[in-house]
N, C-alpha and C positions, 0 to 999 in steps of 0.2 A: 690779601694784597699787602705788600710791604711798603711802609711809609717811613721816610727819614724823620725822626723826631729826637731832638736833643743829641744829634750826632750818631744815633743808633738806628738800626733798621727795626722798626716795630711792625709785627704782622697783625693786621686788623681784619676782623670778619666783616666783609662787605654786606652781609645779610642783616647786620644790626641796624636799628633805626637811627643811631647817631653817627653812622659811618660818613655821611656827607660832611658833617661838621669836622670830623677828624681829618678827612681828605683836604678840605679847604684850609685847615690850619697848617697842614704839612706842605701843600702844593700851591695854595693860593686860588684854587678853583676846583671844578669838577670835570665835566666832559670838555673836550677840545673842539667839538663840532656841534652845530645846532641840533637839538632834538626835534622830533615831529611836533611836540608841544610848543616849542618856540616858533617853529615855522608857520603854524596855523593860529597863533595867538590872536592875530587881528583878522582872521578869516574863518570864523565858525568855531574855533576853539577845540580843545582837547579834553577828553574825560577818560580816566582809567579806573577800572575796578579790579583790585588785585587781592588774592588770598594766599600769596606766596610769602617769602621772608620780607620783612619791612624794608630792608636796604635795597633789595631787588626792585620792589614796588616803587620806592621813591626815586630810583635812578631812571625810571621811565621819564621823569620830569624833574631832575635834581635841582633846577633853579626856579621852580614854581611859576611856570608860564600858564599852566592849565590846572585842571582839577584831578587830584589823585586820591582815591578812596581806599583805605586799608583798615583792618581791624585794630592796628596799633595807633591809628590816628589818620584823619582825613584832612586834606588841605585844599584851599581855593587858590586862585592866582594871587601871587604876591606872598604866599606862604601863610595866609590867615587860616587858623584851625576851623574846621567845620564841626560844631558841637552838637550834642544831643542826637536826635533821631535822624538828622541830616547826614551824619557820618555813617560809616559802614560797620555795623555791629553784627558780625557773623563769627561762627566758630571755625577753627582751623582743621576742617575735616570735610568729608563728603557732603554732609548736610549743609555746611557753610558754603561750599561751592554752589550747591543748588539754590540756596537762598539768595546768594549774590547774583547768580545768573537770572533768576526771575526778576529781580529789581533792575538789572542791567537791561533786560529786554523791554520792560514796561516803561522805565523812567528814562534811560539814556537813549536807546534806539528809537523808541516810539514818541516820546515827548520832547526831549531836549535836542536831539538830532545834531550833535557836534560834528565838525568836519572829520575828526578822528576819534574813534571810540575803541578802547582796548579792554578786553575781558581776559584776565590771567588767572586760570584755575590752579589750585594747589595740587590737584590730582590729575593723572595717576602717579605723578612723581612722588608726592608725599607718602603715599601708601607703599610705593616700591622701594623707598629708602629702608623699610623695615620688614619686608616680606619677600618671599622667593618669586621669581618669574614663573607664571603659570599657576600660582597657588589660588585657592578660592578668594582670598582677600584681593589679590591682583585682578582677577576677573571681575570681581564686584566693583573695584575702582574703575575699571574700563567701562563697565556698563553705566555707572553713575556719571562718568565724564561724557560718554556718548549722549546721555540724556540731556546734559547741559548744551552740548554742541547742537543737537537737534532743535532745542528750543531757540537757539540763536538763528539757525538756518530757517526755521519756520517764520520767525519774526522778520528776517531780512526778505524772504520771498513775499511775504504779505506787503511789506513796504515797497518792494519793487513793483508789485502788481498795481499799486496805487500811483505809480509814476516816478518813484524816487530812483536815482542812480546810485548804487552802492557797490563798492569794491570790497569783497569779503576775502580775508586771508585767514587760514587756519594752520597752525603749526605747533611744533613741540620744541622746547629749548634743548633737549638732549634725549638720548635713548637710555637703556638700562642694561646691565649685565650682572651676572652672579660672580662674585669674586671669591676665589679659593685660597689665595695666599697673597701676602703683600710685604713690602719692605718699609720700615720706618726710616725715612730718609735722614732725619736728624741723628738718629743713632748711628746710621751708616757713616755720616760725615764725621761724627765724633770718633769712631773707630779708625778713621783714616786720617787722623791728625788735625782735625779742624775744630775740636771741642772748644779751645780757648777763644778762637775767633767767633764761634757761634754764641758762646756765652757772653761775649763782649758786645754783641749786636752788630758785628762786622759782616757776618754771614747769617742768612735766615732762609727758612723754607715756608712757603705758603702753599698748603695742600689744596688741590682742586678735585677732590674725589679720587679718580684714577690717574691723576697727573699732579705735577707740582711746579711752582715757580721758584727758582733759586735766585736769591738776591745776595749781592756783595758790595761793600763799600770799595772805594778806589784802592785803599791799602790792602784789602783782602782779596781783590779780584784774581790776582795771579795764583794765589793758593787754591782758590776754588777751581780755576781752569785746570790746574795740575791734576786734579783727581777725576776729571770728567771722563777720561779714557777708561779708567778703572770702573766707573759707574756704568758706562756703555757696555762693558763686558759682563755685567751681572745678568742672570736669567730674568 
């Protein structure tokens, strides 16, 4: 994501644990609408267990209304760190996902029973960033992830049978594809006459995997718009 800092566009990785601090310094805040954590803060509370990137995990509740557990650091309402065994000490892999799921089912769903509980697994996304679709590693990641999902399903069904009303949602943040070729957008912009503006922080590119956000300051906006037609014509 691009942030204006010292008059320049600085591209920051939203997955880093300190991104919230960088965003507040640049914009004065984080999200512009209330999170689920904020909405239920006084009505049962919010608990999230996440094994993805730290920044993504913390943006489930960027202003610390609930509990967010992550291997890089766990936090209670108000932003107080959760130290020692109370935090989430898991590995960033399939085994870590399973260990996190077991604790989520026993501690969060069964004992604590918050109004909103979130379990965010690293896989199969983590595995698929470095392996081919349909490969043995891919299939193993799917089997491991299904094991975690089944554990949650069985826990929820048991709780429903005891009289609890639970809305269960299961989803994925994105799909996957195998990429054969790509264009380095920064290089493309430089070869189309925008190297000086880009090096001066007046134009910037924030990549999003198979897409990108293009940023421009007021003075460089017209120059960027001028090359968009040529960019659209690229294969």
